C-alpha positions in Angstrom: 30.8 -130.8 94.3 27.4 -128.2 94.1 25.2 -126.3 91.5 22.9 -123.2 91.5 20.3 -123.4 88.7 20.1 -120.2 86.6 17.3 -120.5 85.1 17.0 -121.6 81.2 19.2 -124.4 81.7 21.7 -122.6 83.0 23.7 -123.5 86.6 26.6 -121.7 88.3 29.3 -124.3 89.5 32.5 -124.1 91.3 35.6 -123.6 88.4 38.4 -125.7 89.7 41.9 -126.4 88.6 40.4 -130.2 87.7 38.6 -128.8 85.2 41.6 -127.1 83.2 41.2 -128.9 80.2 37.6 -127.8 79.9 38.3 -124.1 80.7 40.4 -123.8 77.9 38.7 -125.6 75.5 35.8 -122.9 76.7 38.4 -120.4 76.5 38.9 -121.3 73.0 35.7 -121.0 72.0 35.6 -117.3 73.7 39.1 -116.1 72.6 38.2 -113.3 70.2 35.2 -111.8 72.3 36.9 -112.2 75.9 40.4 -110.3 74.3 38.3 -107.7 73.2 38.5 -106.0 76.7 40.2 -108.3 79.1 43.5 -110.4 79.4 42.0 -113.2 80.7 42.1 -115.0 77.0 45.6 -114.3 76.7 47.0 -115.6 80.4 45.0 -119.2 79.2 46.5 -120.8 76.4 47.2 -124.5 77.1 46.7 -126.9 79.7 49.5 -125.5 82.0 48.4 -122.3 81.7 44.6 -123.0 82.2 45.5 -125.2 85.1 47.7 -122.1 86.6 45.2 -120.0 86.4 42.5 -122.0 88.4 45.2 -122.9 90.7 46.1 -119.3 91.5 41.9 -118.7 92.2 41.9 -122.1 94.5 44.6 -120.3 96.4 43.0 -117.3 96.7 39.6 -118.8 97.8 42.3 -120.6 100.6 43.0 -117.4 101.2 39.7 -116.2 101.2 40.9 -112.9 98.8 39.3 -114.3 95.8 36.6 -117.1 94.1 36.6 -118.0 90.7 32.7 -119.9 89.6 31.6 -121.5 86.1 28.5 -120.6 84.3 27.0 -124.3 82.4 24.6 -124.3 80.0 22.4 -127.7 79.0 21.6 -127.0 75.7 21.1 -130.5 74.9 18.1 -130.6 77.6 19.5 -134.1 79.0 21.9 -132.7 81.2 24.8 -132.3 79.3 26.3 -129.0 80.2 29.0 -126.9 78.6 31.0 -124.5 80.4 30.3 -121.0 78.7 31.2 -118.2 80.7 32.2 -117.4 84.1 32.1 -114.7 87.5 34.8 -114.5 89.6 35.6 -112.2 92.8 38.7 -110.9 91.4 39.6 -109.3 94.6 37.7 -109.9 98.0 38.9 -107.8 101.0 37.1 -109.1 104.1 39.4 -106.6 106.0 37.7 -103.6 104.5 34.4 -105.2 103.5 35.4 -104.1 99.7 35.6 -107.0 96.9 35.4 -106.8 92.7 33.2 -108.5 91.0 34.2 -109.8 87.2 32.8 -111.9 84.2 33.6 -113.2 80.6 31.0 -114.7 78.5 31.2 -116.8 75.1 29.5 -115.3 71.9 27.1 -118.4 71.9 25.6 -117.6 75.5 25.5 -113.8 75.1 22.3 -112.2 75.2 20.6 -114.3 77.9 21.1 -112.6 80.9 23.3 -115.3 82.6 26.1 -113.2 83.8 23.9 -110.3 85.2 21.8 -113.6 87.2 25.3 -115.2 88.2 27.1 -111.9 89.4 23.6 -111.2 91.6 24.0 -114.3 93.2 27.8 -113.5 94.3 26.8 -110.0 95.5 23.8 -111.5 97.5 26.9 -113.9 98.8 29.3 -111.3 99.5 26.7 -109.0 101.3 24.5 -111.0 103.2 26.9 -114.3 103.7 30.3 -112.3 104.3 29.0 -109.2 105.4 31.0 -107.2 102.8 30.3 -103.0 102.7 30.9 -102.3 98.9 31.1 -104.4 95.6 32.9 -102.9 93.1 32.6 -103.9 88.7 35.6 -102.5 86.8 34.9 -102.6 83.1 37.2 -100.9 80.5 34.3 -98.3 78.7 34.5 -99.9 75.3 32.8 -102.9 76.8 29.6 -102.1 76.6 28.0 -105.5 77.1 29.7 -105.2 80.8 29.0 -101.6 81.6 24.9 -102.5 80.8 25.4 -105.7 83.8 26.6 -103.0 86.2 23.6 -101.1 85.8 20.9 -104.1 85.4 22.8 -104.7 88.5 21.5 -101.2 90.1 25.3 -100.1 90.5 26.5 -96.8 90.7 28.8 -95.0 88.5 31.6 -93.9 90.6 34.1 -92.7 88.2 36.4 -93.4 85.3 39.9 -94.2 85.7 41.4 -92.6 81.7 43.6 -94.3 79.9 45.1 -96.1 83.2 44.8 -99.6 81.5 47.3 -100.8 78.0 45.4 -103.6 76.1 46.3 -104.5 72.7 47.9 -101.8 72.0 45.7 -99.2 73.2 45.2 -97.3 76.4 42.0 -98.1 77.9 39.6 -96.4 80.2 38.2 -98.0 83.4 34.5 -97.2 84.6 34.5 -98.0 88.3 30.7 -98.9 89.4 30.2 -99.9 92.9 27.3 -100.9 95.0 27.4 -100.6 98.6 25.5 -103.0 101.3 22.5 -101.2 102.2 21.8 -100.1 98.7 21.7 -103.9 97.9 19.8 -104.6 100.8 17.2 -101.8 99.8 17.0 -102.7 96.4 16.2 -106.5 97.0 14.0 -105.2 100.0 11.4 -103.7 97.0 12.6 -105.8 94.4 9.8 -108.4 95.8 
């Protein structure tokens, strides 16, 4: 298919149903970190559930309502890439011009800026290729790493939905961050 270099031996690629076994192995490595804040790990527990989740995103892509991509890292320097995380359009609404970007990562890949770089690529594509007006980032207030990604992306914190999300027996606050197309373009014009 295709791979977009993210730098530092990492690539962004479509995460398709035929990669279900690889996705499950990755999620097993990532489970504790991912499950701390989102339900993705709980949804992927065996080959059938891994394929079902990836198939649901293939169907979303076919309906132009979502997409999912994996982040692969070459830790061997000989092209032996391992799936270490991902980014997605959880929602992609062309009628309103609004989409939501999300992410996850396994512990071995944290602290490298991979999610920030991958999310930038998704936002660039959504704004420049698809004409999206607003890109959102929804995150548990307790997920400091993800909040910091939203900040690095230059997003604005719109507000907090207090105790709206039950996760692991605790009601979580959800922060809503966003960037508008005009803001994204302005930052891109001043960044280079």
